[in-house]
BAZAKOL-974151 format. One record per residue (C-alpha): residue number from 1; z, y, x. Coordinates in steps of 0.5 Angstrom, whole numbers, plus 500, padded with zeros to 3 digits. Layout:
<rs>
NUM,Z,Y,X
...
</rs>
This chain:
<rs>
1,733,224,553
2,731,232,554
3,726,231,547
4,732,228,543
5,737,234,545
6,731,239,544
7,730,235,537
8,737,235,535
9,737,243,537
10,731,244,533
11,734,240,527
12,741,244,527
13,738,250,528
14,733,249,522
15,739,247,518
16,744,252,520
17,738,257,518
18,738,254,511
19,745,253,510
20,747,260,511
21,741,263,507
22,743,268,502
23,743,266,495
24,743,270,489
25,747,267,483
26,749,270,476
27,752,268,470
28,751,268,463
29,755,267,456
30,751,263,452
31,756,263,446
32,756,271,446
33,748,271,446
34,748,266,440
35,753,271,436
36,748,276,437
37,742,272,435
38,741,272,427
39,737,266,427
40,743,262,431
41,748,265,426
42,743,262,420
43,743,256,423
44,750,255,424
45,751,257,417
46,746,251,415
47,750,247,419
48,757,249,416
49,754,248,409
50,752,241,410
51,758,239,414
52,762,242,408
53,758,238,403
54,758,231,407
55,766,232,408
56,767,233,400
57,763,227,399
58,767,223,404
59,774,226,401
60,771,223,394
61,770,216,397
62,777,216,401
63,780,219,394
64,777,213,390
65,779,208,395
66,786,211,395
67,787,211,388
68,784,203,387
69,789,201,393
70,795,204,389
71,793,201,383
72,792,195,386
73,799,195,390
74,802,197,383
75,799,191,379
76,798,186,385
77,804,182,383
78,801,181,376
79,794,179,378
80,791,172,379
81,790,170,386
82,782,170,384
83,783,178,381
84,787,180,388
85,781,177,392
86,776,180,388
87,780,187,389
88,781,186,396
89,774,185,397
90,772,191,393
91,777,195,398
92,774,192,404
93,767,194,402
94,770,201,400
95,773,202,407
96,766,199,410
97,762,204,406
98,767,210,408
99,766,208,416
100,759,207,415
101,758,214,412
102,763,217,417
103,759,214,423
104,752,216,419
105,753,223,418
106,758,225,424
107,757,219,429
108,754,220,436
109,747,219,433
110,749,221,426
111,745,226,422
112,749,232,424
113,747,231,431
114,740,231,429
115,741,237,424
116,744,241,430
117,739,239,435
118,733,241,430
119,736,247,428
120,739,250,435
121,733,247,439
122,729,253,438
123,735,258,439
124,736,255,445
125,729,255,448
126,729,262,447
127,735,263,451
128,733,259,456
129,726,262,457
130,730,269,457
131,734,266,462
132,728,264,466
133,725,270,466
134,731,274,468
135,732,269,474
136,725,270,476
137,724,278,475
138,731,279,479
139,730,273,484
140,736,269,482
141,737,262,485
142,742,260,480
143,744,262,473
144,751,259,470
145,753,259,463
146,760,260,463
147,761,258,456
148,761,251,457
149,764,246,462
150,763,250,468
151,769,253,470
152,769,259,474
153,776,261,477
154,773,268,479
155,767,272,477
156,765,279,479
157,762,282,473
158,756,285,477
159,753,278,476
160,754,278,469
161,747,277,466
162,749,276,459
163,747,283,456
164,740,283,460
165,738,276,458
166,740,278,451
167,736,284,451
168,730,280,454
169,731,275,448
170,731,281,443
171,725,284,446
172,721,277,446
173,723,277,438
174,720,284,438
175,714,282,441
176,713,276,436
177,714,280,430
178,709,285,432
179,704,280,434
180,704,282,442
181,707,275,443
182,704,268,445
</rs>
């Protein structure tokens, strides 16, 4: 019985020390950092240009479908049953092509997603390395990104690491440009 009480006391003491240990927490705004990075801006311009091109193609396909549909609606009473079926089949095929195009380009695993990952991954990796460097140098236990889904009801700007991380990103770029980087 004494052993159980002693064991429970030691266990409780260990957890209370662990729970009440001081932890250092900071946060960043990755959107603010990305706005300052030329390669992130270039990647976004490439994405925007590609989105515009695909959207124009999609708009063209939809206009062609609409024109064919309107023409069909105007003439269907004078068409033979065979001709109506042919045009309805063409309209259905056009709808499927539009749906497939939209899914292939803009869907969850579509080309836009892949292109975005391809273009933004190097930028994100650079930011993550800078965050890791800042966190290790300044001994932060946690660093949160306030630009995403995490909602902070209050933040003390003393713990905002955005400018620091941005400085580290820029210094990493300078090291790479001068050949002093890895």
